DRENFI-956694 format. One line per field, with one value per residue: residue number from 1; residue in one letter; y, x, z of N, C-alpha, C in turn. Coordinates in nm, 2 decimals, padded with zeros to 4 digits. Layout:
<paros>
resi: (NUM ...)
resn: (A ...)
n_north: (Y ...)
n_east: (X ...)
n_up: (Z ...)
ca_north: (Y ...)
ca_east: (X ...)
ca_up: (Z ...)
c_north: (Y ...)
c_east: (X ...)
c_up: (Z ...)
</paros>
This chain:
<paros>
resi: (1 2 3 4 5 6 7 8 9 10 11 12 13 14 15 16 17 18 19 20 21 22 23 24 25 26 27 28 29 30 31 32 33 34 35 36 37 38 39 40 41 42 43 44 45 46 47 48 49 50 51 52 53 54 55 56 57 58 59 60 61 62 63 64 65 66 67 68 69 70 71 72 73 74 75 76 77 78 79 80 81 82 83 84 85 86 87 88 89 90 91 92 93 94 95 96 97 98 99 100 101 102 103 104 105 106 107 108 109 110 111 112 113 114 115 116 117 118 119 120 121 122 123 124 125 126 127 128 129 130 131 132 133 134 135 136 137 138 139 140 141 142 143 144 145 146 147 148 149 150 151 152 153 154 155 156 157 158 159 160 161 162 163 164 165 166 167 168 169 170 171 172 173 174 175 176 177 178 179 180 181 182 183 184 185 186 187 188 189 190 191 192 193 194 195 196 197 198 199 200 201 202 203 204 205 206 207 208 209 210 211 212 213 214 215 216 217 218 219 220 221 222 223 224 225 226 227 228 229 230 231 232 233 234 235 236 237 238 239 240 241 242 243 244 245 246 247 248 249 250 251 252 253 254 255 256 257 258 259 260 261 262 263 264 265 266 267 268 269 270 271 272 273 274 275 276 277 278 279 280 281 282 283 284 285 286 287 288 289 290 291 292 293 294 295 296 297 298 299 300 301 302 303 304)
resn: (X X X X X X X X X X X X X X X X X X X X X X X X X X X X X X X X X X X X X X X X X X X X X X X X X X X X X X X X X X X X X X X X X X X X X X X X X X X X X X X X X X X X X X X X X X X X X X X X X X X X X X X X X X X X X X X X X X X X X X X X X X X X X X X X X X X X X X X X X X X X X X X X X X X X X X X X X X X X X X X X X X X X X X X X X X X X X X X X X X X X X X X X X X X X X X X X X X X X X X X X X X X X X X X X X X X X X X X X X X X X X X X X X X X X X X X X X X X X X X X X X X X X X X X X X X X X X X X X X X X X X X X X X X X X X X X X X X X X X X X X X X X X X X X X X X X X X X X X X X X X X X X X)
n_north: (12.45 12.29 12.24 12.11 11.79 11.65 11.70 11.73 11.78 11.94 11.84 11.64 11.64 11.51 11.62 11.89 11.85 11.75 11.97 12.16 12.04 12.07 12.35 12.39 12.30 12.01 11.93 11.67 11.60 11.49 11.42 11.46 11.23 11.24 11.20 11.37 11.64 11.97 12.22 12.50 12.78 13.03 13.39 13.49 13.40 13.32 13.25 13.02 12.85 12.82 12.68 12.44 12.36 12.34 12.13 11.93 11.93 11.83 11.58 11.46 11.45 11.59 11.62 11.83 12.06 12.16 12.39 12.53 12.80 12.94 13.17 13.35 13.70 13.94 14.26 14.39 14.24 14.29 14.18 13.91 13.57 13.52 13.41 13.21 13.08 12.81 12.70 12.83 12.74 12.42 12.31 12.42 12.42 12.49 12.67 12.88 12.95 13.06 13.27 13.44 13.49 13.64 13.87 13.96 14.21 14.38 14.65 14.69 14.46 14.38 14.17 13.94 13.66 13.49 13.34 13.17 13.03 12.83 12.71 12.48 12.42 12.13 12.20 12.37 12.63 12.89 12.97 13.18 13.24 13.46 13.49 13.68 13.74 13.96 14.07 14.03 13.94 13.75 13.77 13.53 13.18 13.06 12.84 12.54 12.45 12.43 12.48 12.53 12.87 12.94 12.94 13.18 13.39 13.65 13.75 14.05 14.24 14.05 13.90 13.66 13.40 13.23 12.96 12.94 13.03 12.82 12.55 12.58 12.86 12.91 12.78 12.95 13.20 13.20 13.26 13.08 12.99 13.22 13.25 13.02 13.09 13.31 13.18 13.02 13.22 13.33 13.12 13.08 13.32 13.28 13.06 13.16 13.36 13.18 13.10 12.92 12.77 13.01 13.06 12.81 12.57 12.36 12.46 12.69 12.56 12.41 12.62 12.75 12.55 12.54 12.79 12.75 12.51 12.46 12.53 12.72 12.85 12.95 13.14 13.32 13.40 13.65 13.83 13.78 13.78 13.55 13.43 13.45 13.76 14.10 14.31 14.60 14.62 14.61 14.64 14.56 14.77 14.74 14.93 15.18 15.12 15.09 15.03 15.02 15.13 14.87 14.62 14.32 14.01 13.73 13.44 13.16 12.97 12.73 12.43 12.09 11.75 11.70 11.89 12.23 12.53 12.79 13.14 13.39 13.73 14.02 14.36 14.68 15.03 15.13 14.89 14.83 14.70 14.37 14.08 13.73 13.42 13.08 12.83 12.49 12.30 12.01 11.80 11.81 12.06 12.07 12.15 12.09 12.19 12.48 12.76 13.04 13.39 13.62 13.71 13.49 13.59 13.77 13.73 13.99 14.28 14.39 14.69 14.72)
n_east: (09.78 09.48 09.18 08.88 08.74 08.59 08.41 08.35 08.05 07.95 07.71 07.42 07.22 07.12 06.97 07.05 07.31 07.28 07.16 07.37 07.56 07.44 07.46 07.73 07.89 08.05 08.15 08.16 07.97 07.96 07.76 07.85 07.80 07.74 07.69 07.78 07.80 07.92 07.77 07.60 07.72 07.79 07.78 07.73 07.64 07.87 08.04 07.91 07.90 08.18 08.24 08.12 08.27 08.53 08.50 08.44 08.69 08.86 08.75 08.77 09.05 09.26 09.07 08.86 08.65 08.32 08.09 07.78 07.58 07.26 06.98 06.68 06.61 06.41 06.30 06.11 06.12 06.35 06.56 06.54 06.44 06.71 07.04 06.94 06.75 06.71 06.66 06.44 06.18 06.01 06.09 05.91 05.55 05.51 05.71 05.66 05.40 05.45 05.62 05.45 05.26 05.40 05.45 05.19 04.97 05.16 05.29 05.55 05.72 05.96 06.23 06.51 06.68 06.98 07.28 07.58 07.86 08.13 08.45 08.69 09.02 09.23 09.47 09.39 09.33 09.10 08.81 08.54 08.19 07.92 07.57 07.28 06.93 06.69 06.37 06.02 05.78 05.50 05.14 05.02 05.08 05.19 05.20 05.37 05.63 05.99 06.13 06.14 06.10 06.01 05.73 05.63 05.80 05.86 06.04 06.22 06.10 05.93 05.60 05.51 05.56 05.87 05.82 05.61 05.74 05.92 06.15 06.34 06.36 06.46 06.71 06.86 06.85 06.83 06.94 07.13 07.22 07.34 07.54 07.69 07.79 07.94 08.13 08.26 08.38 08.55 08.72 08.83 08.98 09.16 09.30 09.42 09.58 09.75 09.90 09.81 09.74 09.72 09.96 10.00 10.08 09.91 09.66 09.63 09.62 09.38 09.20 09.23 09.13 08.87 08.77 08.80 08.67 08.42 08.07 07.98 08.23 08.29 08.09 08.14 08.39 08.44 08.43 08.56 08.90 09.14 09.34 09.46 09.38 09.27 09.03 08.89 08.53 08.17 07.88 07.54 07.37 07.12 07.02 07.03 06.94 07.09 07.38 07.70 08.05 08.28 08.48 08.61 08.72 08.94 09.04 09.24 09.17 09.25 09.43 09.38 09.42 09.36 09.16 09.04 08.94 08.79 08.75 08.53 08.47 08.27 08.29 08.19 08.12 08.33 08.40 08.20 07.98 07.94 07.95 07.98 08.12 08.18 08.36 08.40 08.64 08.71 08.99 09.02 08.92 08.64 08.32 08.25 08.08 07.89 07.87 07.69 07.64 07.40 07.31 07.38 07.66 07.62 07.78 07.97 08.10 08.42 08.58 08.83)
n_up: (14.20 14.10 13.91 14.04 13.98 14.15 14.45 14.80 14.97 15.25 15.38 15.45 15.27 14.99 14.78 14.77 14.70 14.43 14.32 14.33 14.17 13.92 13.91 13.91 13.66 13.54 13.78 14.02 14.29 14.61 14.89 15.24 15.46 15.77 16.12 16.31 16.28 16.36 16.58 16.43 16.50 16.42 16.36 16.12 15.77 15.63 15.84 15.95 15.72 15.70 15.94 15.88 15.65 15.75 15.92 15.74 15.59 15.78 15.81 15.56 15.44 15.19 14.99 14.78 14.94 14.99 15.13 15.24 15.35 15.41 15.39 15.47 15.48 15.63 15.61 15.78 16.00 16.12 15.98 16.05 15.96 15.90 15.97 16.13 15.98 15.91 16.15 16.24 16.22 16.17 15.84 15.55 15.54 15.81 15.88 15.69 15.77 16.02 15.96 15.80 15.99 16.18 16.02 15.95 15.85 15.77 15.57 15.47 15.31 15.22 15.14 15.13 14.98 15.08 15.00 15.09 14.97 15.05 14.96 15.03 14.95 14.89 15.02 15.21 15.14 15.11 14.92 14.82 14.75 14.70 14.69 14.63 14.64 14.58 14.69 14.78 15.04 14.99 15.06 15.09 15.05 14.73 14.45 14.36 14.33 14.40 14.74 15.10 15.17 14.93 14.82 14.92 14.84 14.64 14.37 14.29 14.02 13.93 13.94 14.02 14.27 14.37 14.38 14.20 13.97 13.90 13.85 13.64 13.61 13.86 13.86 13.71 13.84 14.12 14.46 14.53 14.29 14.20 14.39 14.32 14.07 14.14 14.30 14.11 13.95 14.14 14.19 13.93 13.91 14.13 14.04 13.81 13.93 14.05 13.84 13.66 13.35 13.16 13.01 12.91 12.67 12.58 12.68 12.51 12.26 12.28 12.31 12.07 11.90 11.99 11.90 11.62 11.55 11.68 11.70 11.88 11.94 11.69 11.66 11.86 11.78 11.63 11.83 12.08 12.21 12.07 12.22 12.56 12.68 12.62 12.43 12.26 12.24 12.18 12.39 12.48 12.67 12.90 13.07 12.95 12.71 12.47 12.25 12.40 12.45 12.53 12.69 12.58 12.70 12.72 12.90 12.98 13.23 13.37 13.34 13.32 13.33 13.06 13.00 12.99 13.16 13.02 13.04 12.95 12.93 12.93 12.98 13.10 13.15 13.32 13.44 13.61 13.52 13.43 13.23 13.24 13.12 13.17 13.03 12.99 12.83 12.63 12.56 12.28 12.22 12.21 12.35 12.69 12.89 12.97 13.18 13.25 13.29 13.23 12.89 12.60 12.42 12.11 11.79 11.72 11.56 11.65 11.77 11.69)
ca_north: (12.44 12.24 12.26 11.98 11.71 11.59 11.78 11.68 11.88 11.92 11.83 11.51 11.66 11.47 11.71 12.00 11.81 11.74 12.11 12.22 11.97 12.14 12.49 12.39 12.20 11.94 11.88 11.56 11.65 11.39 11.47 11.40 11.17 11.22 11.23 11.44 11.78 12.07 12.32 12.62 12.89 13.16 13.51 13.52 13.28 13.28 13.18 12.89 12.77 12.79 12.58 12.31 12.34 12.30 12.00 11.84 11.93 11.74 11.45 11.41 11.52 11.57 11.64 11.96 12.06 12.26 12.41 12.64 12.84 13.03 13.20 13.46 13.81 14.01 14.39 14.43 14.16 14.33 14.09 13.77 13.48 13.53 13.29 13.11 13.04 12.66 12.66 12.92 12.65 12.31 12.36 12.40 12.49 12.55 12.79 12.98 13.00 13.14 13.40 13.52 13.53 13.75 13.99 14.01 14.30 14.48 14.69 14.67 14.31 14.36 14.06 13.88 13.54 13.50 13.22 13.18 12.91 12.83 12.60 12.47 12.34 12.03 12.26 12.45 12.76 12.92 13.05 13.20 13.30 13.51 13.52 13.75 13.76 14.06 14.05 14.06 13.83 13.76 13.76 13.39 13.09 13.03 12.76 12.40 12.42 12.47 12.44 12.64 12.99 12.97 12.97 13.32 13.48 13.71 13.82 14.18 14.23 13.94 13.90 13.52 13.35 13.14 12.83 12.95 13.05 12.69 12.51 12.64 13.00 12.91 12.74 13.06 13.32 13.19 13.31 12.97 12.99 13.34 13.22 12.93 13.17 13.39 13.09 12.99 13.34 13.35 13.01 13.11 13.42 13.22 12.97 13.25 13.41 13.07 13.07 12.80 12.78 13.12 13.04 12.66 12.54 12.28 12.55 12.77 12.47 12.38 12.75 12.77 12.45 12.59 12.90 12.71 12.38 12.45 12.62 12.83 12.92 13.03 13.25 13.41 13.44 13.79 13.92 13.76 13.74 13.40 13.39 13.53 13.90 14.18 14.40 14.67 14.56 14.68 14.56 14.62 14.81 14.76 15.04 15.29 15.07 15.11 14.97 15.11 15.07 14.77 14.54 14.17 13.94 13.58 13.38 13.02 12.97 12.62 12.31 11.97 11.62 11.71 11.99 12.36 12.62 12.92 13.24 13.50 13.83 14.15 14.46 14.82 15.13 15.13 14.76 14.82 14.60 14.26 13.95 13.63 13.28 12.98 12.72 12.38 12.24 11.88 11.81 11.85 12.19 12.07 12.20 12.00 12.25 12.62 12.83 13.18 13.49 13.71 13.64 13.44 13.71 13.75 13.76 14.13 14.33 14.47 14.82 14.72)
ca_east: (09.64 09.41 09.04 08.83 08.63 08.51 08.41 08.27 07.96 07.93 07.56 07.36 07.11 07.15 06.91 07.14 07.43 07.25 07.14 07.50 07.62 07.38 07.51 07.88 07.91 08.18 08.19 08.09 07.96 07.91 07.73 07.92 07.69 07.79 07.59 07.85 07.83 07.92 07.66 07.63 07.72 07.84 07.69 07.70 07.63 08.00 08.10 07.84 07.96 08.32 08.24 08.10 08.38 08.65 08.47 08.46 08.83 08.93 08.69 08.80 09.17 09.30 08.96 08.80 08.53 08.22 07.99 07.69 07.48 07.17 06.87 06.60 06.61 06.29 06.32 06.02 06.15 06.49 06.66 06.52 06.51 06.86 07.12 06.86 06.64 06.69 06.61 06.33 06.06 06.02 06.08 05.78 05.43 05.52 05.80 05.59 05.29 05.51 05.67 05.33 05.19 05.48 05.43 05.06 04.93 05.26 05.30 05.68 05.74 06.08 06.31 06.61 06.75 07.12 07.36 07.72 07.93 08.27 08.52 08.83 09.11 09.30 09.58 09.32 09.30 08.95 08.75 08.40 08.10 07.80 07.45 07.17 06.82 06.61 06.23 05.92 05.70 05.36 05.05 04.98 05.16 05.14 05.29 05.41 05.77 06.09 06.12 06.17 06.01 05.98 05.59 05.59 05.90 05.84 06.16 06.21 06.07 05.83 05.47 05.49 05.65 05.97 05.75 05.54 05.83 05.96 06.29 06.43 06.39 06.54 06.84 06.93 06.84 06.82 07.05 07.23 07.28 07.43 07.66 07.77 07.86 08.05 08.24 08.33 08.46 08.66 08.81 08.90 09.07 09.26 09.38 09.50 09.69 09.85 09.98 09.76 09.66 09.73 10.07 10.02 10.06 09.79 09.55 09.62 09.58 09.24 09.13 09.23 09.04 08.74 08.73 08.80 08.60 08.30 07.97 07.98 08.35 08.29 08.00 08.21 08.53 08.46 08.42 08.66 09.04 09.17 09.43 09.44 09.40 09.15 09.03 08.76 08.41 08.05 07.78 07.41 07.34 06.97 06.98 07.02 06.88 07.17 07.51 07.80 08.18 08.30 08.60 08.59 08.84 08.95 09.14 09.24 09.19 09.32 09.44 09.39 09.38 09.31 09.06 09.06 08.83 08.81 08.67 08.50 08.40 08.24 08.27 08.17 08.09 08.44 08.41 08.09 07.89 08.02 07.89 08.09 08.09 08.28 08.34 08.49 08.68 08.78 09.13 09.01 08.86 08.50 08.27 08.20 07.97 07.90 07.80 07.69 07.56 07.36 07.28 07.49 07.69 07.61 07.90 07.96 08.23 08.49 08.61 08.97)
ca_up: (14.22 13.99 13.92 14.08 13.92 14.26 14.57 14.91 15.02 15.39 15.40 15.43 15.18 14.85 14.68 14.76 14.62 14.29 14.27 14.31 14.05 13.81 13.91 13.89 13.56 13.54 13.91 14.08 14.43 14.70 15.03 15.35 15.54 15.90 16.22 16.42 16.24 16.47 16.58 16.35 16.60 16.36 16.36 15.98 15.69 15.60 15.96 15.96 15.61 15.73 16.04 15.82 15.56 15.83 15.97 15.62 15.56 15.87 15.79 15.43 15.40 15.05 14.90 14.77 15.03 14.97 15.24 15.21 15.45 15.34 15.47 15.42 15.57 15.61 15.67 15.89 16.12 16.16 15.92 16.08 16.04 15.88 15.99 16.20 15.90 15.91 16.28 16.27 16.24 16.08 15.70 15.48 15.58 15.95 15.87 15.62 15.85 16.13 15.89 15.76 16.11 16.23 15.93 15.96 15.74 15.75 15.44 15.43 15.30 15.15 15.19 15.04 15.00 15.08 15.00 15.10 14.94 15.09 14.91 15.09 14.86 14.97 15.10 15.31 15.09 15.11 14.81 14.86 14.65 14.76 14.61 14.70 14.55 14.64 14.66 14.89 15.09 14.95 15.17 15.11 14.97 14.59 14.37 14.42 14.31 14.50 14.88 15.19 15.17 14.79 14.79 14.96 14.80 14.50 14.33 14.23 13.88 13.91 14.01 14.07 14.37 14.32 14.37 14.07 13.85 13.86 13.86 13.53 13.65 13.98 13.82 13.65 13.91 14.26 14.54 14.53 14.15 14.19 14.47 14.25 13.96 14.20 14.34 13.98 13.91 14.24 14.16 13.81 13.95 14.21 13.95 13.72 14.01 14.08 13.72 13.58 13.22 13.07 12.91 12.89 12.53 12.56 12.69 12.39 12.15 12.30 12.29 11.92 11.84 12.02 11.81 11.49 11.52 11.74 11.66 11.98 11.92 11.56 11.68 11.95 11.73 11.60 11.95 12.19 12.17 12.05 12.32 12.68 12.66 12.60 12.32 12.26 12.17 12.23 12.46 12.49 12.81 12.90 13.15 12.86 12.58 12.35 12.25 12.46 12.44 12.63 12.68 12.57 12.75 12.72 12.98 13.00 13.37 13.43 13.25 13.41 13.28 12.92 12.97 13.04 13.19 12.95 13.09 12.86 13.00 12.86 13.09 13.06 13.26 13.41 13.51 13.71 13.46 13.37 13.20 13.23 13.08 13.20 12.93 13.01 12.70 12.63 12.50 12.14 12.21 12.21 12.47 12.78 12.95 12.98 13.29 13.20 13.36 13.12 12.76 12.52 12.34 11.97 11.72 11.67 11.51 11.74 11.72 11.65)
c_north: (12.39 12.25 12.12 11.92 11.65 11.68 11.71 11.79 11.85 11.94 11.69 11.52 11.63 11.56 11.83 11.97 11.80 11.89 12.18 12.16 12.04 12.28 12.50 12.28 12.14 11.89 11.76 11.59 11.54 11.44 11.39 11.36 11.14 11.27 11.33 11.58 11.87 12.16 12.44 12.74 13.02 13.27 13.55 13.39 13.23 13.20 13.04 12.80 12.73 12.68 12.44 12.27 12.28 12.16 11.90 11.82 11.83 11.59 11.38 11.48 11.49 11.59 11.79 11.96 12.18 12.27 12.53 12.67 12.94 13.06 13.31 13.57 13.90 14.15 14.42 14.35 14.18 14.24 13.94 13.71 13.48 13.40 13.18 13.05 12.89 12.62 12.75 12.84 12.53 12.36 12.33 12.48 12.56 12.68 12.91 13.04 13.09 13.28 13.49 13.57 13.65 13.88 14.04 14.09 14.40 14.52 14.67 14.52 14.28 14.25 14.02 13.75 13.56 13.36 13.25 13.04 12.92 12.70 12.60 12.37 12.24 12.09 12.36 12.59 12.78 13.01 13.06 13.26 13.34 13.53 13.58 13.77 13.84 14.03 14.09 13.94 13.85 13.75 13.62 13.30 13.06 12.94 12.63 12.37 12.47 12.41 12.55 12.75 13.03 13.01 13.11 13.42 13.52 13.79 13.96 14.17 14.12 13.96 13.76 13.49 13.26 13.00 12.83 12.96 12.92 12.67 12.57 12.79 13.00 12.87 12.85 13.18 13.31 13.24 13.21 12.97 13.11 13.32 13.12 13.00 13.25 13.30 13.05 13.10 13.35 13.24 13.03 13.22 13.37 13.13 13.05 13.31 13.31 13.04 12.96 12.84 12.88 13.10 12.89 12.63 12.46 12.37 12.63 12.68 12.44 12.51 12.77 12.68 12.49 12.69 12.85 12.60 12.37 12.56 12.75 12.91 13.01 13.15 13.36 13.47 13.58 13.88 13.91 13.73 13.59 13.35 13.48 13.67 13.97 14.27 14.48 14.60 14.65 14.58 14.64 14.65 14.84 14.87 15.17 15.25 15.11 15.04 15.07 15.05 14.98 14.70 14.39 14.10 13.79 13.54 13.23 13.00 12.85 12.51 12.19 11.85 11.63 11.80 12.13 12.43 12.75 13.02 13.35 13.60 13.95 14.25 14.60 14.91 15.12 15.00 14.74 14.72 14.49 14.14 13.85 13.49 13.19 12.86 12.61 12.32 12.11 11.91 11.85 11.98 12.19 12.10 12.09 12.06 12.40 12.67 12.97 13.26 13.60 13.64 13.59 13.56 13.68 13.78 13.90 14.18 14.42 14.60 14.83 14.58)
c_east: (09.58 09.26 08.98 08.74 08.54 08.52 08.32 08.18 07.93 07.78 07.52 07.25 07.16 07.09 06.99 07.26 07.40 07.22 07.27 07.57 07.57 07.43 07.66 07.91 08.05 08.22 08.10 08.09 07.89 07.88 07.81 07.82 07.75 07.69 07.65 07.89 07.83 07.80 07.70 07.61 07.76 07.73 07.66 07.69 07.77 08.06 08.04 07.89 08.10 08.33 08.22 08.21 08.50 08.63 08.49 08.61 08.90 08.88 08.74 08.93 09.21 09.19 08.92 08.67 08.45 08.12 07.91 07.60 07.39 07.06 06.79 06.60 06.49 06.31 06.24 06.04 06.29 06.59 06.64 06.44 06.66 06.93 07.05 06.75 06.61 06.64 06.49 06.20 06.08 06.00 05.95 05.67 05.44 05.60 05.73 05.47 05.34 05.56 05.55 05.26 05.27 05.46 05.29 05.02 05.03 05.28 05.45 05.71 05.87 06.16 06.42 06.65 06.90 07.18 07.51 07.78 08.08 08.34 08.66 08.91 09.18 09.41 09.52 09.29 09.15 08.91 08.60 08.32 07.97 07.69 07.34 07.06 06.72 06.46 06.14 05.85 05.56 05.27 05.00 05.07 05.10 05.24 05.33 05.56 05.86 06.07 06.14 06.06 05.98 05.83 05.55 05.69 05.88 05.96 06.13 06.19 05.97 05.70 05.44 05.59 05.76 05.91 05.67 05.63 05.90 06.12 06.39 06.46 06.49 06.69 06.93 06.94 06.84 06.95 07.17 07.30 07.38 07.56 07.75 07.85 07.97 08.16 08.32 08.43 08.58 08.76 08.89 09.01 09.19 09.35 09.47 09.61 09.79 09.93 09.93 09.70 09.71 09.84 10.09 09.99 09.94 09.66 09.52 09.57 09.43 09.15 09.12 09.14 08.90 08.69 08.72 08.69 08.46 08.20 07.97 08.11 08.35 08.19 08.06 08.34 08.54 08.47 08.53 08.80 09.06 09.28 09.41 09.47 09.26 09.15 08.89 08.65 08.29 07.96 07.65 07.38 07.19 06.93 06.96 06.96 06.96 07.31 07.61 07.94 08.21 08.44 08.57 08.72 08.83 09.06 09.13 09.27 09.27 09.32 09.46 09.34 09.30 09.19 09.10 08.93 08.87 08.71 08.65 08.42 08.38 08.21 08.26 08.14 08.20 08.45 08.29 07.98 07.97 07.93 08.00 08.04 08.21 08.26 08.45 08.51 08.75 08.91 09.13 08.95 08.70 08.45 08.21 08.07 08.00 07.81 07.81 07.61 07.53 07.33 07.40 07.53 07.68 07.75 07.89 08.10 08.30 08.54 08.76 09.01)
c_up: (14.09 14.01 13.95 13.98 14.03 14.38 14.67 14.96 15.16 15.42 15.38 15.32 15.04 14.75 14.66 14.68 14.47 14.24 14.25 14.20 13.93 13.79 13.88 13.79 13.56 13.67 13.95 14.23 14.51 14.84 15.13 15.45 15.68 16.00 16.33 16.37 16.36 16.47 16.50 16.44 16.55 16.36 16.22 15.90 15.66 15.72 15.97 15.84 15.64 15.84 15.98 15.73 15.64 15.89 15.86 15.58 15.65 15.85 15.66 15.38 15.26 14.95 14.89 14.86 14.99 15.09 15.20 15.33 15.38 15.43 15.40 15.53 15.53 15.68 15.79 16.01 16.16 16.10 15.96 15.97 16.02 15.90 16.07 16.11 15.91 16.05 16.33 16.30 16.15 15.93 15.64 15.53 15.72 15.95 15.80 15.70 15.96 16.07 15.86 15.89 16.18 16.15 15.94 15.83 15.72 15.60 15.39 15.43 15.22 15.22 15.09 15.08 15.00 15.09 15.01 15.07 14.98 15.03 14.98 15.00 14.95 15.06 15.21 15.27 15.08 14.99 14.84 14.74 14.72 14.66 14.68 14.59 14.63 14.60 14.77 14.93 15.05 15.08 15.19 15.02 14.83 14.52 14.44 14.40 14.42 14.64 14.97 15.18 15.02 14.76 14.84 14.92 14.66 14.47 14.27 14.08 13.84 13.98 14.07 14.18 14.30 14.29 14.24 13.95 13.81 13.87 13.76 13.57 13.77 13.95 13.77 13.75 14.06 14.33 14.54 14.39 14.14 14.28 14.40 14.14 14.02 14.25 14.22 13.94 14.01 14.22 14.04 13.84 14.03 14.13 13.86 13.80 14.04 13.95 13.64 13.45 13.12 12.96 12.87 12.74 12.50 12.58 12.57 12.27 12.16 12.27 12.14 11.85 11.87 11.93 11.66 11.46 11.59 11.70 11.75 11.96 11.79 11.58 11.77 11.89 11.69 11.72 12.05 12.13 12.16 12.13 12.44 12.65 12.65 12.48 12.32 12.19 12.21 12.30 12.47 12.64 12.82 12.99 13.07 12.73 12.46 12.37 12.31 12.44 12.56 12.60 12.68 12.61 12.74 12.81 12.98 13.15 13.43 13.33 13.34 13.33 13.15 12.90 13.03 13.08 13.13 13.01 12.99 12.93 12.91 12.98 13.03 13.18 13.37 13.49 13.61 13.65 13.39 13.34 13.18 13.19 13.11 13.12 12.96 12.87 12.72 12.56 12.35 12.11 12.21 12.35 12.56 12.85 12.96 13.10 13.25 13.29 13.26 12.99 12.69 12.42 12.19 11.91 11.67 11.64 11.61 11.68 11.69 11.60)
</paros>
């Protein structure tokens, strides 16, 4: 198993392909422009994404295939529109007007965005990532950014709609961004289980060069192991507003065509809290791109 540079997205939507390219750094994603996509008859987002992915796998043999299904679930509507979100009403103002009309003055406006990403490897192996963004439905549309239901979706902890928060916020926090990070983590795990990277001498050489010769590597050097493994460290837990004992880990997830994917994780609370960073390294150890969840870790002194 090797990590892709190119993947086919089972969608005619070029905008979605570009959005996923930004969320999956190092990937080149091309939309599959076909007029004969099968009907999305699944009862879940995963089933619908899988239907599209299997269609793409048959249409483009030998390629990495990506498919996504997403929707919005509103508690007061029994979870609707859900998997029917794309078919609920014409996208944009019509769909928003229908949703607000159904809700009326209902006080319970809790809702969530859900995204399921399915990747099929050339050999047919499936890897998935799930992203959920909790929030509520506003009483009227606000903001001009985003698309879909963004003008009426207010994420938990925010007072503005996603359309008001803007593309930069959305790239970090949207349901699709979370699904992409989960997919990267699942891929890294699958590649490690396949025996890729960890003991490869080139992977270790690039990891050593990263810690020695790059600004980011030198900043992280006091905290993370310089070869695959784990060691004690500390992390700031915002739920208790203090530093807590943690475990800092380094993995070289995959080596391919002169680059590696290095995974850095900080976990605490018996593994229930995790921050992860995925760093693509060139052959000389320089950084190609970084995908991260949580804050960039400060260089801190480990406990051993």
